[in-house]
Short mmCIF file of the C-alpha atoms (twelve columns), coordinates in Angstrom:
data_MODEL
# 
_entry.id   MODEL 
# 
loop_
_atom_site.group_PDB 
_atom_site.id 
_atom_site.type_symbol 
_atom_site.label_atom_id 
_atom_site.label_alt_id 
_atom_site.label_comp_id 
_atom_site.label_asym_id 
_atom_site.label_seq_id 
_atom_site.Cartn_x 
_atom_site.Cartn_y 
_atom_site.Cartn_z 
_atom_site.pdbx_PDB_model_num 
ATOM 1  C CA . MET A 1  -0.013  -0.030 0.064   1 
ATOM 2  C CA . VAL A 2  1.135   3.452  -0.711  1 
ATOM 3  C CA . GLY A 3  0.160   6.333  1.563   1 
ATOM 4  C CA . LYS A 4  -2.471  6.275  4.260   1 
ATOM 5  C CA . PRO A 5  -5.610  4.056  4.186   1 
ATOM 6  C CA . ILE A 6  -8.658  5.458  2.413   1 
ATOM 7  C CA . LYS A 7  -11.081 7.717  4.361   1 
ATOM 8  C CA . LYS A 8  -8.617  8.118  7.469   1 
ATOM 9  C CA . ASP A 9  -9.115  11.900 7.287   1 
ATOM 10 C CA . ARG A 10 -12.800 11.535 7.303   1 
ATOM 11 C CA . LYS A 11 -12.863 9.308  10.359  1 
ATOM 12 C CA . LYS A 12 -10.808 11.735 12.164  1 
ATOM 13 C CA . GLY A 13 -13.040 14.828 11.251  1 
ATOM 14 C CA . LYS A 14 -10.540 16.329 8.932   1 
ATOM 15 C CA . SER A 15 -11.184 18.414 5.753   1 
ATOM 16 C CA . THR A 16 -9.853  17.353 2.325   1 
ATOM 17 C CA . LEU A 17 -10.065 19.129 -1.037  1 
ATOM 18 C CA . ILE A 18 -12.517 16.743 -2.230  1 
ATOM 19 C CA . SER A 19 -14.981 16.892 0.657   1 
ATOM 20 C CA . LEU A 20 -14.681 20.801 0.408   1 
ATOM 21 C CA . MET A 21 -15.096 21.161 -3.080  1 
ATOM 22 C CA . GLY A 22 -16.238 18.017 -4.700  1 
ATOM 23 C CA . TYR A 23 -14.681 15.559 -6.916  1 
ATOM 24 C CA . GLU A 24 -15.187 17.302 -10.253 1 
ATOM 25 C CA . LYS A 25 -13.987 20.808 -9.110  1 
ATOM 26 C CA . THR A 26 -10.828 19.109 -7.395  1 
ATOM 27 C CA . LEU A 27 -9.923  17.359 -10.523 1 
ATOM 28 C CA . ARG A 28 -10.187 20.560 -12.326 1 
ATOM 29 C CA . TYR A 29 -8.198  22.386 -9.689  1 
ATOM 30 C CA . ALA A 30 -5.462  19.709 -9.789  1 
ATOM 31 C CA . ASN A 31 -5.158  19.695 -13.581 1 
ATOM 32 C CA . ASN A 32 -5.072  23.643 -13.904 1 
ATOM 33 C CA . LEU A 33 -2.205  23.819 -11.069 1 
ATOM 34 C CA . LYS A 34 -0.397  20.864 -13.074 1 
ATOM 35 C CA . LYS A 35 -0.576  23.022 -16.215 1 
ATOM 36 C CA . LYS A 36 0.797   26.105 -14.455 1 
ATOM 37 C CA . ILE A 37 3.571   24.234 -12.788 1 
ATOM 38 C CA . LEU A 38 4.567   22.597 -16.217 1 
ATOM 39 C CA . LEU A 39 4.525   26.010 -17.844 1 
ATOM 40 C CA . LYS A 40 6.871   27.529 -15.343 1 
ATOM 41 C CA . LEU A 41 9.134   24.415 -15.342 1 
ATOM 42 C CA . LYS A 42 9.236   24.450 -19.305 1 
ATOM 43 C CA . LYS A 43 11.603  27.867 -19.053 1 
ATOM 44 C CA . HIS A 44 14.214  25.561 -17.027 1 
ATOM 45 C CA . GLY A 45 14.261  23.072 -19.788 1 
ATOM 46 C CA . LYS A 46 16.489  19.874 -19.283 1 
ATOM 47 C CA . VAL A 47 17.434  20.767 -15.595 1 
ATOM 48 C CA . ALA A 48 13.707  20.313 -14.704 1 
ATOM 49 C CA . LYS A 49 13.243  17.054 -16.620 1 
ATOM 50 C CA . ASP A 50 12.955  15.017 -13.595 1 
ATOM 51 C CA . LEU A 51 10.578  16.993 -11.897 1 
ATOM 52 C CA . THR A 52 8.285   17.451 -15.155 1 
ATOM 53 C CA . GLU A 53 8.490   13.494 -15.357 1 
ATOM 54 C CA . THR A 54 7.325   13.093 -11.737 1 
ATOM 55 C CA . ILE A 55 4.428   15.421 -12.201 1 
ATOM 56 C CA . GLU A 56 3.342   13.522 -15.177 1 
ATOM 57 C CA . PHE A 57 3.661   10.355 -13.405 1 
ATOM 58 C CA . ILE A 58 1.558   11.433 -10.564 1 
ATOM 59 C CA . GLU A 59 -1.229  12.605 -12.892 1 
ATOM 60 C CA . ARG A 60 -1.312  9.291  -14.753 1 
ATOM 61 C CA . ARG A 61 -1.127  6.688  -11.653 1 
ATOM 62 C CA . ASN A 62 -4.094  4.666  -10.863 1 
ATOM 63 C CA . PHE A 63 -5.195  3.459  -7.536  1 
# 
């Protein structure tokens, strides 16, 4: 397993982006944030390659 168990925050009464904004808005927010980050990294060229690949991996991963 990677990370913490599912719904652990809810059981502890903690807020999450999904609980506050809903799944669709959270997904749009994450995608927009990713685009902004990748645009900023683009100007650093090859130096930012590892970070760019990590961001793209995180987006593509499935649970």
